[in-house]
C-alpha positions in Angstrom: -26.3 28.5 -6.6 -25.3 25.5 -4.5 -24.9 22.0 -6.1 -23.9 18.6 -4.9 -21.2 17.0 -7.1 -22.0 13.6 -8.5 -18.6 13.2 -10.1 -15.1 14.6 -9.4 -14.8 18.0 -11.1 -11.4 19.4 -11.6 -10.7 22.6 -9.7 -14.1 22.4 -8.1 -14.4 19.3 -5.8 -14.9 15.7 -5.3 -18.0 13.4 -5.3 -20.5 14.4 -2.6 -19.1 17.9 -2.0 -21.6 20.7 -1.7 -20.1 23.7 -3.6 -21.3 27.1 -4.5 -21.1 27.9 -8.3 -22.4 30.6 -10.5 -26.0 30.1 -11.7 -25.2 29.7 -15.4 -22.3 27.2 -14.8 -24.5 25.0 -12.6 -27.7 25.2 -14.6 -26.1 25.1 -18.1 -23.1 22.9 -17.6 -22.9 20.8 -14.4 -26.6 19.7 -14.0 -27.3 18.8 -17.7 -24.2 16.6 -17.9 -25.1 14.8 -14.7 -22.0 16.1 -12.9 -24.1 17.7 -10.2 -27.6 18.1 -8.8 -29.1 21.2 -7.2 -28.5 21.2 -3.4 -32.1 21.5 -2.3 -33.3 20.0 1.0 -34.3 16.6 -0.5 -31.0 16.1 -2.3 -29.0 17.1 0.8 -30.9 14.6 2.9 -30.3 11.9 0.3 -26.6 12.7 0.3 -26.4 12.4 4.1 -28.2 9.1 4.0 -25.8 7.7 1.4 -22.9 8.9 3.5 -24.3 7.1 6.6 -24.8 3.9 4.5 -21.3 4.1 3.1 -19.8 4.6 6.6 -21.8 1.6 8.0 -20.6 -0.6 5.2 -17.0 0.5 5.6 -17.2 -0.3 9.3 -18.6 -3.7 8.6 -15.9 -4.5 6.0 -13.2 -3.4 8.5 -14.6 -5.6 11.2 -14.7 -8.6 8.9 -11.1 -7.9 7.8 -9.9 -7.8 11.4 -11.7 -11.1 12.2 -10.1 -12.7 9.2 -6.7 -11.3 10.2 -7.1 -12.9 13.6 -7.9 -16.3 12.0 -4.9 -16.0 9.6 -2.6 -15.1 12.4 -3.5 -18.4 14.1 -3.2 -20.5 10.9 -0.2 -22.3 9.6 -0.2 -24.1 6.2 2.2 -26.8 4.9 3.1 -27.0 1.3 4.9 -30.2 0.1 7.2 -29.7 -2.9 10.0 -31.5 -4.6 13.5 -30.3 -3.7 17.1 -31.1 -4.3 19.7 -32.2 -1.7 20.5 -28.7 -0.5 16.9 -27.7 0.1 16.5 -25.8 -3.1 13.1 -26.3 -4.8 12.8 -27.6 -8.3 10.0 -25.1 -8.8 8.8 -22.3 -6.6 6.0 -21.7 -4.1 3.9 -18.7 -5.3 1.1 -16.7 -3.9 -1.4 -19.0 -5.8 0.0 -22.0 -4.0 -0.4 -20.3 -0.6 -4.0 -19.3 -1.5 -4.8 -22.9 -2.5 -3.4 -24.2 0.8 -5.4 -21.6 2.8 -8.5 -22.5 0.8 -8.0 -26.2 1.8 -8.1 -24.9 5.4 -11.4 -23.1 4.7 -9.9 -19.5 4.4 -10.8 -18.0 1.0 -8.6 -15.3 -0.2 -7.7 -13.6 -3.5 -4.2 -14.2 -4.7 -3.5 -10.5 -5.0 -4.0 -10.2 -1.2 -0.9 -12.3 -0.5 2.0 -10.0 -0.7 4.8 -12.3 -1.5 7.8 -10.2 -2.7 9.2 -13.0 -4.7 8.4 -16.7 -4.9 9.8 -19.0 -2.2 12.6 -21.2 -3.6 13.9 -22.8 -0.4 12.6 -25.3 2.1 11.8 -23.8 5.5 9.3 -21.7 7.5 8.2 -18.4 6.1 6.0 -15.6 7.4 4.0 -14.4 4.5 2.1 -11.0 4.7 -1.5 -10.8 3.7 -3.2 -7.5 3.1 -6.9 -7.9 3.8 -7.8 -4.2 3.9 -5.9 -0.9 3.5 -5.7 -0.7 7.3 -5.5 -4.5 8.1 -2.5 -6.8 7.5 -1.9 -10.3 8.8 0.9 -12.8 8.6 0.5 -16.5 7.7 3.1 -19.1 8.6 4.0 -21.2 5.6 5.9 -24.4 6.1 7.6 -25.5 2.8 8.4 -29.2 3.3 10.2 -31.6 1.0 8.0 -34.3 -0.5 
């Protein structure tokens, strides 16, 4: 019997795989628990349609991420902070501060997308990496200026 997996099944396959199993295992275990559906013609066509939709959505998301990366590459933000005489900050510039400054420029990001290894504690110019997609990364210039 051939079935289409609806969930990842250990030692059998991943979601969307069409696998051949013994009749009793498929009919008495996988199908009743919702882990698989019988691989008839209708279900196979539905699976192919879902894969096409997912592929189109992934392509769209990747294109949006690349467009945003291009905008971020051309953007520089300034953050004014209080600092001592030697250029050391009294606080620190974190990824939240950078996201707020980018939001003021009209670029909305999540703070977890800004990959700041550790907070900025000096005055200067920094290139901060931003991960927009697993395949797309951009860098934003951040100017930390004394107030």
